[in-house]
C-alpha positions in Angstrom: 74.7 127.4 148.0 75.2 130.4 145.7 73.0 130.7 142.6 74.8 130.4 139.3 74.4 133.2 136.7 74.9 133.0 132.9 73.8 130.8 130.1 74.2 127.1 129.7 76.1 125.7 126.8 72.8 124.4 125.2 71.2 127.9 125.4 74.3 129.5 123.7 74.3 126.8 121.0 70.6 127.3 120.3 71.0 131.1 120.1 74.0 130.9 117.8 72.1 128.4 115.5 69.1 130.8 115.3 71.3 133.7 114.5 73.1 131.7 111.8 69.8 130.8 110.2 68.6 134.4 110.2 71.9 135.5 108.6 71.6 132.9 105.9 68.0 133.9 105.2 69.0 137.6 104.9 72.0 137.1 102.6 70.2 136.9 99.2 68.1 140.0 100.0 71.3 141.9 101.0 73.1 140.8 97.8 70.1 141.9 95.6 70.0 145.2 97.5 73.7 145.8 96.9 73.4 144.8 93.2 70.4 147.1 92.8 72.4 150.0 94.3 75.4 149.2 92.1 73.2 149.2 89.0 71.7 152.6 90.0 75.2 154.0 90.4 76.2 152.8 87.0 73.1 154.2 85.4 73.7 157.6 87.0 77.3 157.6 85.9 76.3 156.7 82.4 73.7 159.5 82.3 76.4 161.9 83.5 78.9 160.6 80.9 76.3 161.0 78.0 75.5 164.6 79.3 79.2 165.4 79.6 80.0 164.2 76.0 77.1 166.1 74.6 78.1 169.2 76.5 81.7 169.0 75.2 80.4 168.6 71.7 78.1 171.6 72.0 80.9 173.8 73.5 83.0 172.6 70.6 86.4 173.5 72.1 88.3 172.3 69.0 86.2 174.3 66.6 85.1 171.3 64.7 83.2 172.2 61.5 80.8 170.0 59.6 77.7 168.0 60.5 79.3 164.6 60.6 82.7 165.5 62.1 83.5 164.1 65.6 83.4 166.8 68.3 83.2 164.6 71.5 83.3 160.9 72.2 82.2 158.6 75.1 84.1 155.3 75.5 83.5 152.3 77.7 86.4 150.0 78.1 84.2 146.9 78.6 84.7 146.4 82.3 85.1 149.5 84.6 85.9 152.8 82.9 83.7 155.5 81.2 85.7 158.2 79.5 84.7 161.4 77.6 87.2 162.9 75.3 87.2 165.8 72.8 88.1 165.7 69.1 91.9 165.7 69.9 91.5 162.7 72.2 92.1 164.8 75.4 90.3 163.2 78.3 87.7 165.7 79.6 85.9 163.4 82.1 86.2 159.9 83.4 84.6 157.6 86.0 85.2 154.1 87.3 82.1 152.0 87.5 81.9 149.3 90.1 81.2 145.6 89.7 81.9 145.1 85.9 78.3 145.8 84.7 77.0 144.7 81.4 76.3 147.7 79.1 74.5 146.7 75.9 73.1 148.9 73.1 69.4 148.4 72.2 66.5 149.9 70.4 63.3 151.0 72.1 62.3 147.4 72.7 63.4 146.4 76.2 65.1 143.2 77.1 62.8 140.6 78.6 65.0 139.9 81.6 68.6 139.7 82.8 69.2 136.5 80.9 68.2 138.1 77.6 70.5 141.0 78.3 73.4 138.7 79.1 72.8 136.7 75.9 72.8 139.8 73.7 75.9 140.3 71.6 75.3 144.1 71.1 77.9 145.4 73.5 78.3 149.1 74.1 81.8 150.6 73.7 81.5 154.0 72.1 79.2 157.0 71.5 80.2 160.1 69.5 78.6 163.5 69.0 79.1 166.3 66.4 79.3 170.0 67.1 75.5 170.2 67.3 75.2 167.5 70.0 73.9 164.9 67.5 75.1 161.4 67.4 77.8 160.6 64.8 77.6 156.8 64.5 80.4 156.5 61.8 82.9 157.9 64.3 82.6 154.7 66.4 83.4 152.3 63.6 80.0 150.5 63.8 80.1 150.2 67.5 76.6 151.8 67.7 74.0 152.4 65.0 71.2 154.8 64.4 68.6 152.2 65.4 70.2 152.0 68.9 68.3 154.5 71.0 69.2 153.2 74.5 71.9 151.6 76.5 70.8 148.8 78.8 72.6 148.3 82.1 72.7 144.9 83.9 74.3 143.8 87.1 74.0 140.0 87.9 70.4 139.0 88.0 68.9 142.5 88.3 66.3 143.5 85.7 67.9 145.8 83.1 67.9 149.6 83.5 68.1 151.9 80.5 69.7 155.2 79.6 68.1 156.9 76.6 70.4 158.4 73.9 68.1 161.2 72.9 
């Protein structure tokens, strides 16, 4: 009689069950890792957007004169787009951010956790600079104030990250 090779149905079922359990155990860690990476990408894009807006303001391509006159503006549409424009409204730089992150304006005091960030009503939508690279808060119609020194970034349950508005 020839010997049989291969696995029995019971052995295959046990192997598949163990693999399924391992996969289920790894899913939360993978989701947190992906969310953390997404949050880092948003933070980096926001840093770049602030730097671009300040750079455009300092170059002052529209020859804006006066300390409180708008020379460059950074806008966030609330879900996925960061955009830098000059005084004329011409788009100089833009980026699409992934995952609909929460961007909130805040003072130097950090948020306690992701829930506190989500509960905050201080959404970020605009940041403006004059021809000296200084913030012009009036140009954003109250969307940001002089007491707001940072922008908090949140993705799902990740601890907030911050971008300082020097």
